[in-house]
C-alpha positions in Angstrom: -98.6 81.6 -103.1 -100.9 84.3 -104.4 -100.3 86.0 -107.8 -99.5 89.2 -106.0 -96.9 87.5 -103.9 -95.4 85.7 -106.9 -95.1 89.0 -108.7 -93.5 90.6 -105.7 -91.0 87.8 -105.3 -90.1 88.0 -109.0 -89.6 91.7 -108.8 -87.3 91.3 -105.8 -85.3 88.6 -107.5 -84.9 90.9 -110.6 -83.6 93.7 -108.3 -81.1 91.4 -106.7 -80.0 90.0 -110.0 -79.6 93.5 -111.5 -77.6 94.6 -108.4 -75.1 91.7 -108.7 -74.8 92.0 -112.5 -74.4 95.7 -112.8 -72.6 96.6 -109.5 -70.9 93.6 -107.8 -69.5 92.0 -111.0 -67.9 95.4 -111.9 -66.0 95.4 -108.6 -64.9 91.7 -108.8 -61.2 92.3 -109.8 -60.8 94.8 -106.9 -62.6 92.5 -104.5 -60.6 89.5 -105.5 -57.3 91.4 -104.9 -58.0 92.0 -101.2 -56.5 94.8 -99.2 -57.8 98.3 -98.4 -59.1 98.8 -101.9 -61.3 95.7 -101.6 -62.5 96.8 -98.2 -63.5 100.2 -99.6 -65.3 98.7 -102.5 -67.2 96.3 -100.3 -68.3 99.1 -98.0 -69.6 101.1 -101.0 -71.5 98.1 -102.3 -73.0 97.5 -98.8 -74.1 101.1 -98.5 -75.8 100.8 -102.0 -77.5 97.6 -100.9 -78.9 99.3 -97.9 -80.1 102.3 -99.9 -82.0 100.0 -102.3 -83.6 97.9 -99.6 -81.7 94.8 -100.4 -79.6 94.4 -97.3 -79.5 91.2 -95.3 -82.8 89.9 -96.8 -82.8 86.5 -95.1 -81.7 87.8 -91.6 -84.1 88.5 -88.7 -86.3 91.5 -89.1 -86.1 92.3 -85.4 -82.3 92.8 -86.0 -82.9 95.1 -89.1 -82.6 92.3 -91.6 -85.2 91.5 -94.3 -86.9 88.7 -92.4 -87.3 86.5 -95.4 -87.9 82.8 -94.5 -85.5 80.3 -96.1 -88.0 79.1 -98.8 -88.5 82.7 -100.0 -84.7 83.5 -99.8 -83.9 80.5 -101.9 -85.6 82.2 -104.8 -83.0 85.0 -104.5 -79.9 83.0 -103.4 -79.3 81.8 -107.0 -79.2 85.4 -108.3 -77.2 86.6 -105.4 -74.6 83.8 -105.7 -73.8 84.5 -109.3 -70.8 86.3 -107.9 -68.8 84.9 -105.0 -68.9 88.4 -103.5 -72.7 88.8 -103.8 -73.6 87.5 -100.4 -71.1 89.7 -98.6 -72.2 92.8 -100.6 -75.9 92.1 -99.9 -75.4 91.3 -96.2 -76.5 87.7 -96.3 -73.0 86.1 -95.8 -73.5 85.5 -92.0 -76.8 83.7 -92.6 -75.6 80.3 -91.4 -73.9 81.7 -88.3 -76.9 84.0 -87.4 -79.3 81.0 -87.8 -77.1 78.8 -85.7 -76.6 81.3 -82.9 -80.2 82.4 -82.9 -81.3 78.8 -82.3 -78.6 77.4 -80.0 -76.5 80.2 -78.4 -76.9 81.6 -74.9 -78.8 84.8 -74.2 -75.6 86.7 -73.7 -74.1 85.6 -77.0 -77.3 86.4 -78.9 -77.5 89.8 -77.3 -73.8 90.7 -77.8 -73.2 89.3 -81.3 -76.3 89.0 -83.4 -77.0 92.6 -84.1 -73.4 93.4 -85.2 -73.4 90.3 -87.4 -76.6 91.4 -89.2 -75.3 95.0 -89.4 -72.1 93.7 -91.1 -69.8 95.3 -88.5 -68.6 91.8 -87.3 -67.6 88.8 -89.3 -67.5 85.1 -88.5 -65.9 81.9 -89.8 -66.4 78.2 -89.1 -63.5 75.9 -88.1 -64.2 72.2 -88.3 -61.6 70.5 -90.5 -58.1 69.7 -89.2 -54.8 69.0 -91.0 -54.9 65.3 -90.0 -58.7 65.0 -89.7 -61.0 65.5 -92.7 -64.2 67.3 -92.2 -66.0 64.2 -93.3 -64.8 62.4 -90.1 -65.6 64.8 -87.2 -65.4 61.9 -84.8 -61.6 62.0 -85.1 -61.4 65.7 -84.1 -58.2 66.3 -82.2 -58.9 69.8 -80.9 -59.7 69.7 -77.2 -61.6 72.0 -74.8 -60.9 71.7 -71.1 -63.4 73.0 -68.6 -61.9 75.1 -65.8 -63.0 75.5 -62.3 -64.7 78.8 -63.0 -66.8 77.3 -65.7 -64.8 78.7 -68.6 -63.1 76.6 -71.2 -59.5 76.4 -72.6 -59.2 75.2 -76.2 -56.1 73.8 -77.9 -55.8 72.6 -81.4 -55.3 73.4 -85.1 -57.8 73.8 -87.9 -57.4 74.5 -91.6 -59.4 75.5 -94.7 -61.2 78.0 -92.5 -62.8 80.5 -94.9 -62.3 84.1 -94.2 -60.4 83.6 -90.9 -58.0 86.5 -91.4 -60.8 89.0 -91.4 -63.1 87.3 -88.9 -63.9 88.6 -85.4 -65.4 85.3 -84.3 -64.8 81.7 -85.1 -67.0 78.7 -84.3 -64.7 75.8 -83.3 -65.5 72.1 -83.1 -63.7 70.6 -80.2 -63.7 67.5 -78.1 -64.9 68.0 -74.5 -65.1 64.4 -73.6 -64.3 60.9 -74.7 -61.6 59.9 -77.2 -61.1 60.5 -80.9 -63.6 58.1 -82.6 -66.3 58.5 -80.0 -69.6 60.0 -81.1 -70.1 61.5 -77.7 -68.1 64.5 -76.4 -68.0 66.9 -79.3 -69.0 70.5 -78.7 -69.1 73.8 -80.5 -67.6 77.1 -79.2 -67.8 80.6 -80.3 -64.3 82.1 -80.0 -63.3 85.7 -80.4 -60.3 85.8 -82.7 -58.7 88.5 -80.7 -58.2 86.1 -77.8 -54.7 85.4 -76.5 -53.4 82.2 -78.1 -55.4 82.5 -81.3 -53.3 82.9 -84.4 -53.4 82.6 -88.2 -50.8 80.0 -89.2 -50.8 80.6 -92.9 -53.1 81.2 -95.9 -54.1 78.1 -98.0 -54.7 79.2 -101.6 -57.3 76.9 -103.3 -56.2 76.3 -106.9 -54.5 79.7 -106.7 -57.4 81.6 -105.1 -57.1 83.3 -101.6 -59.4 83.2 -98.7 -58.7 79.9 -96.8 -56.5 79.7 -93.7 -54.9 77.4 -91.2 -55.4 78.6 -87.6 -54.0 77.6 -84.3 -55.6 77.8 -80.8 -53.0 77.5 -78.1 -54.8 77.3 -74.7 -57.3 79.9 -75.8 -59.6 80.9 -73.0 -63.4 81.0 -73.8 -66.2 82.1 -71.5 -68.5 79.4 -70.3 -71.5 81.0 -72.0 -69.8 80.9 -75.4 -70.5 77.2 -75.7 -73.1 76.7 -78.5 -75.8 74.4 -77.3 -75.1 71.9 -74.5 -71.8 70.0 -74.2 -71.8 67.0 -76.6 -74.4 68.5 -78.9 -72.0 69.5 -81.7 -72.9 66.7 -84.2 -76.6 67.6 -84.1 -76.0 71.3 -84.5 -73.3 70.9 -87.1 -75.6 68.5 -89.1 -78.4 71.1 -89.1 -75.9 73.7 -90.2 -74.4 71.5 -92.9 -77.7 70.6 -94.5 -78.7 74.3 -94.7 -75.2 75.3 -95.8 -74.9 72.6 -98.5 -78.2 73.6 -100.0 -77.4 77.2 -99.9 -74.1 76.5 -101.8 -76.1 74.5 -104.4 -78.3 77.5 -105.0 -75.3 79.8 -105.5 -73.6 77.3 -107.8 -76.8 77.4 -109.9 -76.3 81.1 -110.2 -72.7 80.8 -111.1 -73.4 78.1 -113.7 -76.2 80.3 -115.2 -73.6 83.1 -115.5 -71.2 80.8 -117.3 -74.0 79.5 -119.6 -75.0 83.1 -120.6 -71.3 83.9 -121.4 -71.1 80.8 -123.5 -74.2 81.6 -125.5 -73.2 85.3 -126.0 -69.8 84.1 -127.2 -71.4 81.6 -129.6 -73.8 84.2 -131.0 -71.2 87.0 -131.4 -68.0 85.2 -132.4 -67.5 84.7 -136.2 -64.9 82.7 -137.9 -64.1 81.9 -141.5 -67.0 79.4 -141.5 -69.6 81.8 -139.9 -70.8 82.3 -136.4 -69.8 79.7 -133.7 -73.5 79.3 -133.0 -73.9 77.5 -136.3 -71.4 74.8 -135.4 -73.0 71.6 -134.3 -70.4 70.8 -131.7 -70.9 74.3 -130.1 -74.7 73.6 -130.2 -74.0 70.3 -128.4 -72.1 72.2 -125.6 -75.1 74.5 -125.3 -77.6 71.7 -125.1 -75.7 69.6 -122.6 -75.1 72.6 -120.4 -78.8 73.6 -120.5 -79.8 70.0 -119.7 -77.5 70.0 -116.7 -78.9 73.3 -115.4 -82.5 72.3 -116.0 -82.2 68.8 -114.4 -80.2 70.1 -111.4 -82.4 73.0 -110.3 -85.4 70.8 -109.3 -83.2 68.6 -107.1 -81.9 71.6 -105.3 -85.3 73.1 -104.8 -86.6 69.8 -103.5 -84.0 69.9 -100.8 -85.0 73.5 -100.1 -88.7 72.6 -99.7 -87.9 69.8 -97.2 -85.5 71.9 -95.1 -88.0 74.8 -95.0 -90.7 72.3 -93.8 -88.4 70.9 -91.1 -88.3 67.4 -92.6 -85.5 65.0 -93.1 -83.6 66.1 -96.2 -80.4 64.1 -96.0 -81.0 62.2 -99.2 -82.2 65.2 -101.2 -79.3 67.3 -100.0 -76.8 64.6 -100.9 -78.3 64.3 -104.4 -78.4 68.1 -104.9 -74.9 68.7 -103.6 -73.3 66.1 -106.0 -75.5 67.2 -108.9 -74.9 70.9 -108.5 -71.1 70.5 -108.1 -70.8 68.4 -111.2 -73.1 70.7 -113.1 -71.1 73.8 -112.3 -67.9 72.2 -113.4 -69.5 70.9 -116.6 -71.1 74.1 -117.6 -68.1 76.3 -117.0 -65.9 73.8 -118.8 -68.1 74.0 -121.8 -68.1 77.8 -121.6 -64.3 77.8 -121.6 -64.2 75.5 -124.6 -66.5 77.7 -126.6 -64.4 80.8 -125.7 -61.2 79.0 -126.7 -57.9 80.7 -125.4 -59.9 83.7 -124.2 -61.7 81.5 -121.7 -58.3 80.7 -120.0 -57.3 84.3 -119.5 -58.1 87.2 -117.2 -60.7 88.9 -119.4 -63.6 86.7 -118.3 -64.7 85.3 -115.0 -64.6 81.7 -116.4 -61.3 80.6 -114.8 -62.6 81.6 -111.4 -66.0 79.9 -112.0 -64.3 76.7 -113.2 -62.0 76.7 -110.2 -65.1 77.0 -108.0 -66.7 74.1 -109.8 -63.8 71.9 -109.2 -63.5 72.8 -105.6 -67.2 72.3 -105.2 -66.8 68.5 -105.6 -64.8 68.5 -102.4 -66.3 71.4 -100.3 -68.8 70.4 -97.7 -68.0 66.7 -98.2 -66.5 65.1 -101.4 -68.7 63.5 -104.0 -67.8 60.1 -102.7 -69.1 60.8 -99.2 -72.5 61.9 -100.5 -72.8 59.0 -103.0 -72.1 56.3 -100.4 -74.2 58.0 -97.7 -77.2 58.3 -100.0 -76.9 54.9 -101.5 -76.6 53.2 -98.0 -79.6 55.1 -96.8 -81.7 54.1 -99.8 -80.6 50.5 -99.7 -81.5 50.1 -96.0 -85.1 50.5 -97.1 -84.9 47.4 -99.2 -83.4 45.1 -96.6 -85.5 41.9 -96.0 -88.5 42.6 -93.9 -88.3 46.3 -94.6 -90.9 48.0 -96.8 -89.3 50.0 -99.6 -89.8 53.7 -99.1 -92.0 55.7 -101.5 -89.9 57.5 -104.1 -90.2 61.2 -104.0 -90.3 63.3 -107.1 
């Protein structure tokens, strides 16, 4: 990268960081509460993002997005993700769906939905996990799609922990089109309009008290034949591609949230005085600062190693697994230290720390629990040391 491009990237990152810090963060209480006030606040933020040239930076330029490649967007995602509402306010929230549809959807689906998704006039969600089937075991998916004589599909099943389903216009559904639960073959992805007869929101599922997750039901929902994503039976490959990108993107945003908690902790330590002087002079507070900074500094390279491999189109499964576990642990650790330094104030509504800590705890389950990634990475590494197999070169 040239010096000019580096300076340009740094300037853009600063603008994104400033937008989130001075505008999005100010609206967080309203956005968290939901309802008409939240919708109005989000619309205002989106208009401001467009005016400042910050709208939809990683989305396709031919659809009026910013056209940034993933490697360049990764430099901004950390700053953008410092607030849970940053991606929605800046128009990058549909990045995973737009990327998936652009690569694998039919011409009609791309023509009908991509432009509204980039413009922010349509919303999507992703339904994979089921009440009796964890997302870590997609082979056990019970939702079924039956092909009708006219080439359309009829889907029946139930999904839960579907983020943003209540406000979504479209939902991507994992369903079985062949075989039996447990078979690797026969899993497919469908894009389902949420206004379709038979689709309903069953209930909201607060996560540690926070809203936004839902259980949904599809009761013989009709889906046009061209709303199949990819070919029948290709769901695992497409979902795996999406998950690798999505997990890495989450890690980048968790870095941004952890940095926000770290800054709050250091500001509190520097400003708060007790009978024995500033908190910053207490050795145990200094230890919190040191351990949090160490966690941040050691996690960031792991995340960006995964970014580089994905951007290059290489196998990043090991690196994504390492980054996901490290980033989730790091976010929980840093926010926990920040709360400790704040004392009782860190537990109340006057700082974002309770929400950041809740996100850190949920992060250890989202997109696969720690245990899944630990065993998957370890098995993959150990296979390289089996007798007669040459041990792989160690990256890093």
